[in-house]
Structure formats: structure tokens, C-alpha cells
C-alpha positions as CSV (number, residue, x, y, z in Angstrom):
1,Q,-13.2,55.1,-4.0
2,K,-14.8,51.8,-6.0
3,L,-13.5,50.0,-3.2
4,S,-14.2,52.0,0.0
5,K,-10.7,51.3,1.3
6,V,-7.7,54.0,2.1
7,R,-4.5,52.0,0.9
8,Q,-1.2,52.6,1.0
9,V,1.8,51.6,-1.3
10,N,5.6,51.0,0.0
11,T,7.4,52.2,-2.7
12,K,10.0,50.0,-2.5
13,T,8.7,46.9,-2.0
14,T,5.4,48.1,-3.9
15,F,3.8,45.9,-0.9
16,V,0.1,46.9,-0.7
17,S,-1.9,47.3,2.6
18,T,-5.4,48.6,3.6
19,L,-5.5,51.2,6.8
20,G,-8.9,52.0,6.3
21,G,-12.1,50.9,4.7
22,L,-13.9,47.3,4.4
23,D,-14.3,45.5,0.9
24,D,-17.7,46.6,-0.7
25,Q,-18.7,47.9,2.2
26,A,-19.4,51.5,1.9
27,G,-20.0,53.2,5.5
28,S,-19.1,55.9,7.8
29,K,-17.7,53.8,11.2
30,D,-14.9,55.0,12.7
31,G,-12.2,52.8,14.0
32,C,-8.9,50.9,14.0
33,N,-6.8,48.4,12.2
34,G,-8.8,48.3,9.4
35,N,-12.4,48.1,10.7
36,S,-13.4,51.4,9.9
37,T,-15.5,52.3,6.5
38,F,-15.8,54.8,3.9
39,N,-17.9,56.1,1.2
40,S,-16.1,56.9,-2.3
41,P,-13.1,58.6,-0.7
42,H,-11.5,60.5,-3.9
43,A,-8.9,62.3,-2.2
44,V,-5.7,61.9,0.0
45,A,-3.7,64.0,1.8
46,D,-0.2,63.7,4.3
47,A,0.6,65.7,7.0
48,G,2.4,65.5,10.3
49,D,1.4,62.4,11.9
50,F,-2.0,61.9,10.1
51,L,-3.7,61.4,6.6
52,F,-6.4,63.8,5.5
53,I,-9.5,61.7,3.4
54,A,-12.3,63.7,1.7
55,D,-14.6,61.2,1.9
56,T,-17.0,61.9,-1.1
57,A,-20.1,60.2,-0.8
58,N,-20.4,60.5,2.9
59,N,-20.3,64.2,2.3
60,C,-17.7,64.6,5.1
61,L,-13.6,64.9,6.2
62,R,-11.8,61.9,8.0
63,R,-8.4,61.7,9.7
64,V,-5.9,58.7,9.6
65,H,-3.0,58.7,12.3
66,K,-0.7,57.0,10.0
67,E,1.0,54.8,13.1
68,W,-2.1,54.0,14.7
69,E,-4.2,53.5,11.9
70,C,-7.0,54.8,13.4
71,S,-10.0,56.8,11.7
72,I,-11.8,59.6,13.3
73,T,-14.2,61.7,11.7
74,L,-12.4,65.8,11.7
75,V,-15.4,67.5,10.5
76,G,-18.9,65.5,10.0
77,P,-21.6,64.2,10.4
78,C,-21.4,62.2,7.8
79,V,-24.5,61.9,5.7
80,P,-24.4,59.6,2.3
81,A,-26.5,61.2,-0.6
82,E,-29.0,58.2,-0.2
83,A,-29.6,59.5,3.5
84,K,-30.3,63.1,3.0
85,A,-32.4,62.2,0.4
86,V,-35.2,60.8,2.3
87,G,-34.5,63.4,5.6
88,G,-31.1,61.6,7.1
89,S,-30.3,62.9,10.8
90,G,-28.2,65.3,11.2
91,K,-26.8,67.9,8.3
92,A,-23.6,67.4,6.5
93,P,-20.6,69.6,6.2
94,F,-19.8,69.4,2.5
95,G,-21.3,68.3,-1.0
96,K,-18.8,65.6,-2.3
97,P,-15.9,66.8,-1.3
98,R,-13.2,65.9,-4.0
99,G,-9.9,67.5,-2.8
100,V,-7.8,67.8,-0.1
101,A,-4.4,69.2,0.7
102,A,-2.5,69.7,3.9
103,H,0.8,71.6,5.2
104,Q,2.4,71.1,8.7
105,N,3.4,74.1,9.9
106,E,6.5,75.5,11.8
107,D,4.8,75.4,15.1
108,G,3.1,71.7,14.8
109,S,0.1,72.6,13.2
110,I,-1.7,71.0,10.4
111,D,-3.8,73.3,8.3
112,V,-6.1,71.5,5.9
113,Y,-7.7,72.7,2.5
114,L,-10.8,70.5,1.0
115,A,-12.3,71.2,-2.5
116,D,-15.7,71.7,-1.7
117,E,-17.3,70.8,-4.7
118,G,-21.0,70.8,-4.2
119,F,-21.0,73.9,-2.7
120,K,-18.6,75.6,-5.4
121,R,-16.0,76.7,-2.3
122,I,-13.0,76.1,-0.6
123,V,-12.9,75.5,3.1
124,K,-10.0,75.5,5.3
125,V,-9.7,73.1,8.4
126,N,-7.8,73.0,12.0
127,G,-6.3,69.4,11.4
128,E,-6.6,68.9,15.2
129,T,-9.4,70.4,15.6
130,G,-12.1,70.1,13.2
131,E,-12.9,73.5,13.3
132,W,-13.3,75.2,9.7
133,T,-14.1,77.8,7.8
134,T,-14.4,79.3,4.0
135,I,-11.9,80.6,2.3
136,S,-13.3,80.8,-1.3
137,E,-16.6,80.9,-2.7
138,N,-19.0,81.9,-5.3
139,P,-20.8,85.4,-4.2
140,K,-24.1,85.1,-3.5
141,E,-25.8,86.6,-6.4
142,E,-26.7,85.2,-9.6
143,V,-23.8,85.8,-11.4
144,D,-22.6,84.3,-15.2
145,L,-21.0,80.6,-15.1
146,I,-18.3,82.0,-17.6
147,N,-17.1,84.6,-14.9
148,P,-13.5,83.5,-13.9
149,N,-14.0,85.2,-10.3
150,I,-16.3,82.4,-9.7
151,W,-15.9,78.1,-8.8
152,K,-17.8,76.0,-11.3
153,L,-16.5,72.4,-10.0
154,P,-13.8,72.7,-7.5
155,R,-12.1,69.0,-7.5
156,G,-8.0,69.0,-7.6
157,L,-6.4,70.5,-4.9
158,A,-2.2,70.8,-3.7
159,I,-0.3,72.6,-1.6
160,T,3.1,73.5,-2.6
161,P,5.4,72.3,-0.3
162,D,6.5,75.6,1.3
163,G,2.5,76.0,2.2
164,T,2.1,79.7,1.3
165,K,0.4,78.8,-2.4
166,L,-2.9,76.1,-2.6
167,V,-3.2,75.2,-6.6
168,V,-7.2,74.2,-7.8
169,A,-8.3,72.2,-10.8
170,D,-11.8,73.5,-11.9
171,D,-13.2,70.5,-13.9
172,G,-16.1,72.7,-15.1
173,F,-14.3,75.8,-15.9
174,K,-11.5,74.0,-17.2
175,Q,-8.6,75.8,-15.6
176,I,-6.3,76.0,-12.9
177,F,-6.0,78.3,-10.4
178,T,-4.0,79.5,-7.3
179,I,-4.9,80.9,-3.8
180,D,-2.1,82.6,-2.0
181,L,-2.0,81.8,1.2
182,T,-0.2,84.3,2.7
183,K,-3.2,86.9,2.4
184,E,-6.2,86.9,5.2
185,D,-8.4,87.7,2.4
186,Y,-6.8,84.6,0.3
187,P,-6.8,86.2,-3.2
188,R,-7.2,84.1,-6.0
189,T,-5.4,83.7,-9.3
190,L,-6.3,82.2,-12.7
191,L,-2.9,80.1,-13.4
192,A,-3.6,78.6,-17.1
193,G,-7.0,77.4,-19.0
194,D,-8.8,78.4,-22.0
195,P,-12.7,77.8,-20.8
196,W,-13.7,76.7,-23.8
197,N,-17.0,75.8,-25.0
198,E,-18.1,73.1,-24.9
199,N,-21.3,73.0,-27.3
200,G,-19.3,71.6,-30.5
201,S,-17.8,74.5,-32.0
202,V,-14.2,73.5,-30.6
203,S,-12.4,70.8,-32.5
204,V,-8.7,70.5,-30.5
205,T,-9.9,70.2,-26.6
206,Y,-5.7,70.0,-25.8
207,I,-3.3,72.7,-26.2
208,D,0.4,72.9,-24.1
209,G,2.0,76.5,-24.1
210,P,1.3,80.0,-23.1
211,A,-1.0,80.4,-20.2
212,M,-4.4,81.7,-21.5
213,Q,-4.2,79.8,-24.7
214,A,-3.4,76.3,-23.2
215,R,-6.6,73.8,-22.8
216,F,-7.3,71.4,-20.5
217,F,-10.5,68.9,-20.5
218,R,-11.9,67.6,-17.1
219,P,-8.9,68.3,-15.0
220,R,-9.3,66.1,-12.2
221,G,-6.0,65.7,-9.5
222,V,-3.3,67.7,-8.7
223,C,0.2,68.1,-6.8
224,T,2.5,70.3,-6.5
225,T,6.1,71.6,-6.1
226,N,6.9,74.8,-5.7
227,T,7.5,75.9,-8.7
228,F,5.5,73.5,-11.0
229,A,2.2,71.8,-10.4
230,V,1.3,68.4,-12.4
231,V,-2.1,68.6,-13.6
232,A,-3.8,65.0,-14.3
233,D,-6.0,66.3,-17.3
234,Y,-8.5,63.6,-17.0
235,M,-10.8,63.8,-20.7
236,N,-7.1,64.4,-22.2
237,N,-5.3,61.5,-21.1
238,A,-2.6,63.4,-20.1
239,Y,-0.7,64.5,-17.2
240,R,0.6,67.8,-18.2
241,S,3.1,70.1,-16.1
242,V,1.7,74.0,-14.8
243,D,4.8,76.4,-14.7
244,L,3.7,78.6,-10.8
245,A,5.2,81.8,-12.4
246,T,4.3,81.7,-16.3
247,G,1.4,79.8,-16.8
248,E,3.2,77.7,-19.3
249,V,1.9,73.9,-20.0
250,K,3.9,71.5,-21.3
251,T,3.1,67.9,-21.4
252,I,4.5,64.9,-19.3
253,F,3.4,62.2,-21.1
254,G,-0.4,60.8,-23.0
255,G,-2.3,63.0,-24.8
256,A,-1.1,65.1,-27.8
257,S,0.1,69.0,-28.3
258,G,-1.7,70.8,-30.7
259,S,-3.4,74.5,-31.6
260,D,-7.1,75.2,-32.7
261,G,-6.0,75.6,-36.5
262,A,-8.0,74.8,-39.5
263,N,-5.5,73.5,-41.4
264,D,-3.5,71.9,-37.8
265,P,-2.7,68.5,-38.2
266,S,-2.8,68.1,-34.6
267,L,-6.9,68.1,-35.3
268,E,-7.3,64.4,-35.7
269,G,-7.8,62.3,-33.1
270,F,-9.6,65.3,-30.7
271,P,-11.3,64.4,-28.7
272,P,-9.4,61.8,-27.6
273,D,-9.5,57.9,-27.9
274,Y,-11.5,57.4,-24.5
275,N,-10.3,53.4,-25.1
276,T,-7.1,54.3,-24.5
277,V,-5.4,52.0,-22.3
278,A,-2.5,53.0,-19.7
279,A,0.5,52.0,-21.7
280,D,4.2,51.9,-19.6
281,G,7.7,53.3,-21.9
282,P,9.2,56.6,-21.9
283,V,7.2,59.6,-21.9
284,A,7.2,59.6,-25.5
285,E,5.6,56.8,-25.7
286,A,3.4,56.6,-22.7
287,T,-0.2,56.8,-22.5
288,A,-2.1,57.2,-19.9
289,D,-6.2,56.1,-19.2
290,N,-8.3,58.9,-17.9
291,P,-6.1,59.8,-15.1
292,T,-7.4,61.2,-11.8
293,A,-4.4,61.9,-9.4
294,C,-1.3,62.3,-8.6
295,A,1.7,62.6,-6.2
296,I,5.5,63.7,-6.2
297,I,7.9,62.7,-3.8
298,T,11.4,64.5,-3.9
299,K,15.3,63.6,-2.3
300,N,14.6,65.7,-0.6
301,D,11.3,64.5,1.3
302,C,13.2,61.5,1.7
303,A,16.0,62.8,3.3
304,A,13.5,65.0,5.8
305,A,11.5,61.8,6.8
306,G,15.0,60.0,7.8
307,V,14.5,57.6,4.9
308,N,17.1,55.9,2.9
309,D,15.5,56.3,-0.3
310,T,16.6,54.7,-3.3
311,L,15.1,57.0,-6.0
312,T,17.2,57.3,-8.7
313,S,15.4,61.0,-9.8
314,D,16.2,63.9,-7.5
315,I,12.0,64.2,-8.6
316,V,9.7,60.9,-8.6
317,L,5.9,61.3,-10.0
318,Y,3.6,58.6,-9.0
319,V,0.3,58.8,-11.0
320,G,-3.3,56.9,-11.0
321,D,-5.2,56.1,-14.2
322,D,-8.8,55.4,-13.4
323,F,-9.9,52.8,-16.2
324,S,-7.2,50.5,-16.2
325,H,-6.7,50.6,-12.4
326,R,-3.2,51.5,-12.0
327,L,-0.6,53.0,-9.9
328,R,3.0,54.1,-12.2
329,M,5.9,55.7,-11.4
330,V,7.7,58.6,-13.5
331,E,11.4,59.1,-12.9
332,G,13.2,62.3,-14.0
333,T,9.7,64.4,-14.3
334,A,10.9,67.8,-16.1
335,A,9.0,71.1,-15.4
């Protein structure tokens, strides 16, 4: 995001290479071999031969061919906020898209989903043609922002490996939702999160446990298996798991669980210490530093891709800490 680049990491060698973007040169130029430019890209999704990039400050969706390392604008035009403010030509299709997810179907087609924060909606994009449609949006009439049937700040987005369910983190409501992709009307369901009020009346911002009692504080990045999702709980400095069947919330690492009881010792330290650094170690001791992103790789993923993996666990979680500028690996992640 900060360098306006798209980069890849070889998980065996930890070698980092650039797929697109030039150092500190924000732009929207398409091109190959690292000559394309982006503008504060926030999220990436992988499906088939392609990567799909939420080019946030350009208000558009980009596509990168993984082998050829060529970038194109899939849904545009790309219009940065500053150009829109002065009447720049062309109308951007989206408003600060923050999250993206993609799935390759059995027939080879690719469905891409975008969390369009500015227009408070979720859109579906044809990964080949760029044709798109809105599948979930706020009602046109004025409504109460506490109403659980609308979006406030949809940001994190992930799709289950079987392609049946979309998981959405709403930063504004501090809740996690799912969208059923098997039904034509794409029904939305609240999965977990108490929409607590930031007016100072709540002391505890972080609670593990049953779906409607659990609390998040600005949940952002999301990644998922078919049975549980992982949420980068930004302001709580924690990575949390959410059971997709029950909504039960658990801590993977970081933060501290508790309840909003007057005599609860967990009240100490809430809100979290924003000077936290990303410390490695056992999950009971490791810390997160304003976590924003995650990705999950399983042994089955490696087998399907024909990769002779060296994973020592059935599942590996990769996490990104914003303020510490680190990419880290968590092995043996439990739901």
C-alpha cells in the first residue's frame, strides 16, 4: 500500500520480488515486467492464472497475470481521488475499494468480489470480461446506521475454498458477515460481533466467545477455510478465528480476551496499547501490531498446485502487521 507496489514472496526461500509498481510512484499505468503503476493498493486475490488487485486510491480493479507479470485495468477507468476532486475526466466505477476475493469455477471461469467501501456495497465481477454487478448494497432510503441489514464500512473480504460463501468484515459496525453465493438473491447473515458504541460507554473492546457477545475493534483483513475464518482485528492488535457454523470467536494470538463486567480484571489495558510491536514466539506470547491482512495455505492447496511443499503443519497462516511492516507465518493454526 505505502509503496504503491504489488509484490510476491517465495515462501520457501523468502525471496521478495515485484510484480507491478514503481518505488513511490503512484499511478494507473498498465504494463509488464514491473513497469505498471498502482495507487495505494489495499488487497489482492488469487484465482487461476491471475491476481486481482483492489487499487484503492485509483478507485478501480486491476488484474495481473502471474506468469507474464502483466497488469491491466479490469474495471475502470482508474481515477484517483485528487483527480475526481478537480473534475478529472472519466468516472471511477468504485469508491475506495478495500477488499477483494476471487474463485475459479469448475468451468474455468473466475468470479471476483469487491468490497466497495465508498459506495457501501459488495460487487461481483467477471474475472475475464470485467462486467460487474452489485450483489449487496444499502437501501436507497435513509436508514438507521445501527440497522444490521446495511453496510457501513465493508473492508475485509474472503471466499471459502468451495466458493459457496463470502466472508465480509465491516470495519464501521465492527462485525463479521457472510453472503450465501449459492442463492440468486445473495442473502447476507450476521456471523459474529456486538456492534458496540464508540461513545466512551464501553470499556472492553475485545471479547472472545459466543457470536453475538464477541467484540471486534475495526476488523479489516479476512481469510478463510471452509470451516473457519481468520480476522485481522486491527485496533485490538489481534488475529481472531470465527467458526463459520456457530460464529464462536477465539483468539489465535495477540490481544487479550475478556468481558465487560465491572469487576473483570480484563478491563485493564483496554483500549489496547497502540505502541505494541510485532513480537514473534509461541502464540501465547506473540503479539500483533495493527494487523491488516492474512492468507491461509494448506497442504491440500500445495498438492492441487503441484507444489512439493515443506509445510510442517496441515495449515499455515500468513499475517501482515501494518505498523511494524512485517509479513509473518503462523504454523499449526487452530480454529
